[in-house]
N, C-alpha and C positions, 0 to 999 in steps of 0.2 A: 425468567430463567429458562422455562421450557422452550421458548422460541429460540433462545440463544443456543441451547444444547442441540436443538434440531438443525439450526443453521450450521453449527460447527460440524455435526455429523454429515450433513449434506455436502459441506465444503470438502471434508476429507474424502468422502466417496467420489465426488466429482474430480478432485485432484488426482486420485488414482485412475479414474476413467480418462481424464485429460492426458495423463502421462501415456497411457496405452494408445489413445487416439492420436496424440502427437507423434508417437513412434510409427503408427500406421501411415499418417500423412507424410512423414518424412522417410518412408521406406525407399530404399535405393531402387533405381530404375531396373537394375539387373538382379534377378533372383535365381535361385537354383531351380532348374527345371526338373520335373519328376523323370528320372532316368529310366525307370521301369516302363512307363507307358509312352513317354515322349509327348504326352498331352497335358494340358493344364489342369484337367479335372481329376488328376490322380491323388495320391495320399500326400501327407505332409512330407517335405523333403527329408526329415530325419528318420522316417520309416519306423518310429518307435510306437506309434499308437497313442491314443489319448490317455489310457490308463497309466502307461509307463511315463508319459510326460507329467502327469499329475504327481506321480511318486518321486520324480526327480527333484533333488535339491529343495532348499527352502528359501532361496534368494528371491530377487525381484521377478515379476512375471515374465519379462522379456528375456532375461538371461538364463534362468534356471528352471522355471516352473512350466505351467501349462502352455504358455505362448512360445516357448523356445522352439524355433524351427518350424512353426506352423505358418501357413500362408497369411500374408498381409495384403490389404487391397492393392497396394502398389505393385507387389510381386505378382499377384494374380493377373493384374492388368498387363504387366510385362510379359507374362507367360502366354497370354492370349495373343499378343502381337507376335511372339516367337512362333506360336503354333501356325498362325496364318502365313507368316514368312516361310516357314518350313514347307507348307503346301506349295507356295509360289516358287521357291528355289528348287524344289524337286518335282516340278510340274510334269516333266517328261517321264521320270521314273514312275510317278503315280498314274500317268496316262490322262492328264487333264487336257481338255480342248481349249481353243482360244476364248470361247465365251466364258468358260469356267474361270480361266485366268483373269479375264477382264473383271468379272464379278468379284473375285477374291481381292484384286488390286483395289477396287472401290471400297470394299469392306475394310481392308487394311488401312487405307488412307483416312477413312471416316473414324476408325477406331483410334488411330494414333493422334489425330487432332482432338477428338473427344477426351482422350486420356489427359492430355495437357490441360484442357479446360476443367475437367472434373477434379484433377489433383490440385489445381489452383483454388477451386471452390472449397475443397476440403481444407487446405492450408489456411485460407481466409477464415473459415468457420472456426478452426482451432484457435487462431489468433484472437478472434472476437470473444470466444469463451474464456480463454486465458486472461484476457484483459478484464473481463467482467468479474471473474473469480478473484483477481488481484485487487479489485476495487475495495474500498473500505467496508461497505455493507451491501453486498449484492442482494437483490431481491430474489427470492426463491423462484418466482414465476419467470423472471428474466433469465435466470440460470437454466431453468428447465427448457425454455425456448431455444437458448443457445445450444444446449445438449442435443435437442432435436435437430437443429441445423447441422451440427457435426454428423449426427447419425444419418441424416438424409444425404449429405454429401458423400459419405462412405458408401451408402447404399447405391447411389447413382453411379459411382465409379465401378462398383462390382457388377451392377446390372448392365452397364455399357460393355464391360469386358466379356461377361459370360454370354450376352446376347450376340456379340460379334462372333464368338466361337460357335455358337449354335447355328448362326446364319452361314458361317463358312462351312461347317460340316454338312449342312443340308445341300450345299452345292455339289459335294462329292457323292458319288454312288457308294453303296456299301463295299463294293470291291475296291474302289479307290481309297476309301477310308482304311480298309484293311492293309493295303499296300503302304499307305502313309504311316500307319502305326508301326510298321517294321523298320522304318528308316531311322 
């Protein structure tokens, strides 16, 4: 009886986590960019702060609670692409030289292709976890391994996106970054 109760509790918790993860994995390619900074590393698009988000509504996490309006991995990845594209499309205004443009183009191409791969990996991991949870009697160790697979895929996507932004910003001088932030 104790094992069954544990399995039921684990299944409920994993289902909630799976729902959130599935929403992350299926996040639309286009997200709201932080209008105040123009950069991906700004605050949540809803600008309400974590405490206010926790106080909002009692509905599902995605629609009314803490997760409403906060960045999702797909959105963060998209904003990374948009930031680098912004540098490239405003290269003259920012004052970039040909070598900087060449480096930014390489980072952008690498980022865009990696995002496609990482999002596919994340979706595959979610499908595998969902199928395991929907099986008759999933083993706790197998479920835990699949959860780690989903988490790793999300982490890889976020790491790829944020590293590309860091690399792109390192190419710009402090003065160029300042000019870019005003665009």
